[in-house]
Backbone as JSON Lines, residues from 0, in Angstrom:
{"i":0,"aa":"M","n":[0.82,-1.18,0.0],"ca":[0.0,0.0,0.0],"c":[0.87,1.24,0.0]}
{"i":1,"aa":"A","n":[0.54,2.2,-0.81],"ca":[1.31,3.44,-0.86],"c":[0.89,4.36,0.26]}
{"i":2,"aa":"S","n":[1.88,5.02,0.85],"ca":[1.54,5.96,1.93],"c":[1.15,7.29,1.33]}
{"i":3,"aa":"S","n":[0.29,7.96,2.03],"ca":[-0.22,9.24,1.54],"c":[0.27,10.36,2.46]}
{"i":4,"aa":"N","n":[0.68,11.45,1.89],"ca":[1.15,12.6,2.67],"c":[0.03,13.59,2.95]}
{"i":5,"aa":"V","n":[-1.17,13.28,2.5],"ca":[-2.3,14.18,2.69],"c":[-2.89,13.95,4.08]}
{"i":6,"aa":"K","n":[-2.96,15.0,4.87],"ca":[-3.54,14.89,6.21],"c":[-5.04,15.14,6.12]}
{"i":7,"aa":"E","n":[-5.78,14.39,6.92],"ca":[-7.23,14.61,6.99],"c":[-7.49,15.8,7.9]}
{"i":8,"aa":"K","n":[-8.36,16.67,7.44],"ca":[-8.7,17.85,8.25],"c":[-9.75,17.47,9.29]}
{"i":9,"aa":"K","n":[-9.57,18.01,10.49],"ca":[-10.58,17.83,11.53],"c":[-11.72,18.79,11.26]}
{"i":10,"aa":"P","n":[-12.94,18.31,11.35],"ca":[-14.06,19.25,11.2],"c":[-14.11,20.19,12.4]}
{"i":11,"aa":"S","n":[-14.28,21.46,12.13],"ca":[-14.3,22.43,13.22],"c":[-15.72,22.6,13.75]}
{"i":12,"aa":"A","n":[-15.79,23.03,15.01],"ca":[-17.09,23.25,15.65],"c":[-17.84,24.38,14.94]}
{"i":13,"aa":"G","n":[-17.15,25.38,14.49],"ca":[-17.78,26.5,13.79],"c":[-18.49,26.06,12.53]}
{"i":14,"aa":"K","n":[-17.83,25.2,11.74],"ca":[-18.46,24.7,10.51],"c":[-19.68,23.84,10.84]}
{"i":15,"aa":"F","n":[-19.55,23.06,11.91],"ca":[-20.66,22.2,12.31],"c":[-21.89,23.04,12.64]}
{"i":16,"aa":"F","n":[-21.73,24.04,13.5],"ca":[-22.87,24.85,13.91],"c":[-23.4,25.71,12.76]}
{"i":17,"aa":"K","n":[-22.53,26.1,11.85],"ca":[-22.98,26.83,10.66],"c":[-23.86,25.93,9.8]}
{"i":18,"aa":"G","n":[-23.45,24.66,9.67],"ca":[-24.25,23.7,8.91],"c":[-25.58,23.41,9.58]}
{"i":19,"aa":"V","n":[-25.56,23.3,10.92],"ca":[-26.8,23.07,11.66],"c":[-27.74,24.24,11.45]}
{"i":20,"aa":"R","n":[-27.22,25.43,11.55],"ca":[-28.06,26.63,11.39],"c":[-28.69,26.68,9.99]}
{"i":21,"aa":"S","n":[-27.91,26.34,8.97],"ca":[-28.47,26.38,7.61],"c":[-29.53,25.29,7.43]}
{"i":22,"aa":"E","n":[-29.36,24.14,8.07],"ca":[-30.37,23.08,7.97],"c":[-31.65,23.44,8.72]}
{"i":23,"aa":"V","n":[-31.52,24.09,9.87],"ca":[-32.7,24.47,10.65],"c":[-33.53,25.5,9.89]}
{"i":24,"aa":"K","n":[-32.88,26.34,9.11],"ca":[-33.61,27.33,8.31],"c":[-34.48,26.66,7.23]}
{"i":25,"aa":"K","n":[-34.11,25.44,6.82],"ca":[-34.86,24.74,5.79],"c":[-36.1,24.03,6.33]}
{"i":26,"aa":"V","n":[-36.21,23.92,7.65],"ca":[-37.3,23.19,8.27],"c":[-38.6,23.97,8.12]}
{"i":27,"aa":"T","n":[-39.66,23.27,7.78],"ca":[-40.99,23.87,7.74],"c":[-41.63,23.66,9.1]}
{"i":28,"aa":"W","n":[-41.71,24.72,9.88],"ca":[-42.22,24.62,11.24],"c":[-43.74,24.63,11.23]}
{"i":29,"aa":"P","n":[-44.37,23.83,12.11],"ca":[-45.84,23.8,12.16],"c":[-46.37,25.08,12.8]}
{"i":30,"aa":"T","n":[-47.61,25.41,12.45],"ca":[-48.24,26.59,13.04],"c":[-48.71,26.26,14.45]}
{"i":31,"aa":"R","n":[-49.06,27.28,15.19],"ca":[-49.55,27.07,16.56],"c":[-50.82,26.2,16.54]}
{"i":32,"aa":"K","n":[-51.68,26.43,15.56],"ca":[-52.91,25.64,15.43],"c":[-52.59,24.17,15.18]}
{"i":33,"aa":"D","n":[-51.62,23.91,14.32],"ca":[-51.22,22.52,14.04],"c":[-50.67,21.84,15.29]}
{"i":34,"aa":"V","n":[-49.86,22.56,16.05],"ca":[-49.29,21.97,17.27],"c":[-50.39,21.61,18.25]}
{"i":35,"aa":"W","n":[-51.39,22.48,18.41],"ca":[-52.52,22.17,19.3],"c":[-53.28,20.95,18.82]}
{"i":36,"aa":"Q","n":[-53.51,20.86,17.51],"ca":[-54.24,19.71,16.97],"c":[-53.45,18.42,17.19]}
{"i":37,"aa":"Y","n":[-52.15,18.45,16.94],"ca":[-51.33,17.26,17.15],"c":[-51.3,16.87,18.63]}
{"i":38,"aa":"T","n":[-51.24,17.85,19.5],"ca":[-51.22,17.59,20.93],"c":[-52.52,16.93,21.37]}
{"i":39,"aa":"L","n":[-53.65,17.44,20.88],"ca":[-54.94,16.85,21.24],"c":[-55.08,15.43,20.72]}
{"i":40,"aa":"V","n":[-54.57,15.17,19.53],"ca":[-54.61,13.81,18.98],"c":[-53.78,12.86,19.84]}
{"i":41,"aa":"V","n":[-52.6,13.3,20.26],"ca":[-51.74,12.46,21.1],"c":[-52.41,12.19,22.44]}
{"i":42,"aa":"L","n":[-52.98,13.22,23.06],"ca":[-53.64,13.03,24.34],"c":[-54.86,12.11,24.21]}
{"i":43,"aa":"A","n":[-55.62,12.27,23.13],"ca":[-56.78,11.4,22.91],"c":[-56.34,9.95,22.74]}
{"i":44,"aa":"M","n":[-55.29,9.72,21.99],"ca":[-54.8,8.35,21.78],"c":[-54.26,7.75,23.08]}
{"i":45,"aa":"C","n":[-53.62,8.57,23.9],"ca":[-53.15,8.09,25.22],"c":[-54.34,7.69,26.07]}
{"i":46,"aa":"F","n":[-55.39,8.49,26.05],"ca":[-56.59,8.18,26.83],"c":[-57.24,6.89,26.35]}
{"i":47,"aa":"V","n":[-57.4,6.75,25.04],"ca":[-58.01,5.54,24.46],"c":[-57.16,4.31,24.8]}
{"i":48,"aa":"S","n":[-55.85,4.44,24.7],"ca":[-54.97,3.31,25.02],"c":[-55.08,2.94,26.5]}
{"i":49,"aa":"A","n":[-55.12,3.93,27.38],"ca":[-55.22,3.66,28.81],"c":[-56.54,2.97,29.15]}
{"i":50,"aa":"V","n":[-57.63,3.44,28.55],"ca":[-58.93,2.83,28.81],"c":[-58.96,1.39,28.28]}
{"i":51,"aa":"T","n":[-58.41,1.18,27.1],"ca":[-58.38,-0.16,26.51],"c":[-57.57,-1.12,27.37]}
{"i":52,"aa":"I","n":[-56.38,-0.7,27.79],"ca":[-55.54,-1.56,28.62],"c":[-56.2,-1.8,29.97]}
{"i":53,"aa":"G","n":[-56.82,-0.78,30.54],"ca":[-57.52,-0.96,31.81],"c":[-58.67,-1.93,31.7]}
{"i":54,"aa":"A","n":[-59.43,-1.83,30.61],"ca":[-60.55,-2.75,30.4],"c":[-60.06,-4.18,30.21]}
{"i":55,"aa":"L","n":[-59.02,-4.36,29.42],"ca":[-58.47,-5.71,29.23],"c":[-57.93,-6.27,30.54]}
{"i":56,"aa":"D","n":[-57.31,-5.43,31.34],"ca":[-56.8,-5.87,32.64],"c":[-57.95,-6.33,33.54]}
{"i":57,"aa":"A","n":[-59.03,-5.57,33.56],"ca":[-60.18,-5.94,34.39],"c":[-60.81,-7.24,33.9]}
{"i":58,"aa":"I","n":[-60.91,-7.4,32.59],"ca":[-61.49,-8.62,32.02],"c":[-60.64,-9.83,32.38]}
{"i":59,"aa":"F","n":[-59.33,-9.73,32.19],"ca":[-58.45,-10.86,32.5],"c":[-58.42,-11.15,34.0]}
{"i":60,"aa":"K","n":[-58.48,-10.12,34.81],"ca":[-58.52,-10.32,36.26],"c":[-59.79,-11.09,36.65]}
{"i":61,"aa":"F","n":[-60.91,-10.68,36.05],"ca":[-62.17,-11.38,36.31],"c":[-62.1,-12.84,35.88]}
{"i":62,"aa":"L","n":[-61.57,-13.08,34.69],"ca":[-61.48,-14.45,34.18],"c":[-60.54,-15.31,35.01]}
{"i":63,"aa":"F","n":[-59.4,-14.76,35.43],"ca":[-58.48,-15.55,36.25],"c":[-59.07,-15.85,37.63]}
{"i":64,"aa":"N","n":[-59.81,-14.89,38.19],"ca":[-60.45,-15.14,39.48],"c":[-61.6,-16.14,39.34]}
{"i":65,"aa":"L","n":[-62.26,-16.14,38.2],"ca":[-63.36,-17.06,37.95],"c":[-62.87,-18.5,37.91]}
{"i":66,"aa":"F","n":[-61.72,-18.73,37.27],"ca":[-61.21,-20.08,37.08],"c":[-60.19,-20.49,38.15]}
{"i":67,"aa":"A","n":[-59.83,-19.59,39.03],"ca":[-58.81,-19.93,40.05],"c":[-59.44,-20.47,41.3]}
């Protein structure tokens, strides 16, 4: 293998943060209304999941007590 005299440059922190800043500018941010709608959907799904798991837990508890 031939040796190379070319040194690899270390990426600098300044270039990194400059790149991050340019990428963040490209992001399409949601509106306040969209964020509220997404939040309500997440909370509703959490509630539905909790009720479903609670109901299944109660059903299985009843069945195990019935046959135990």
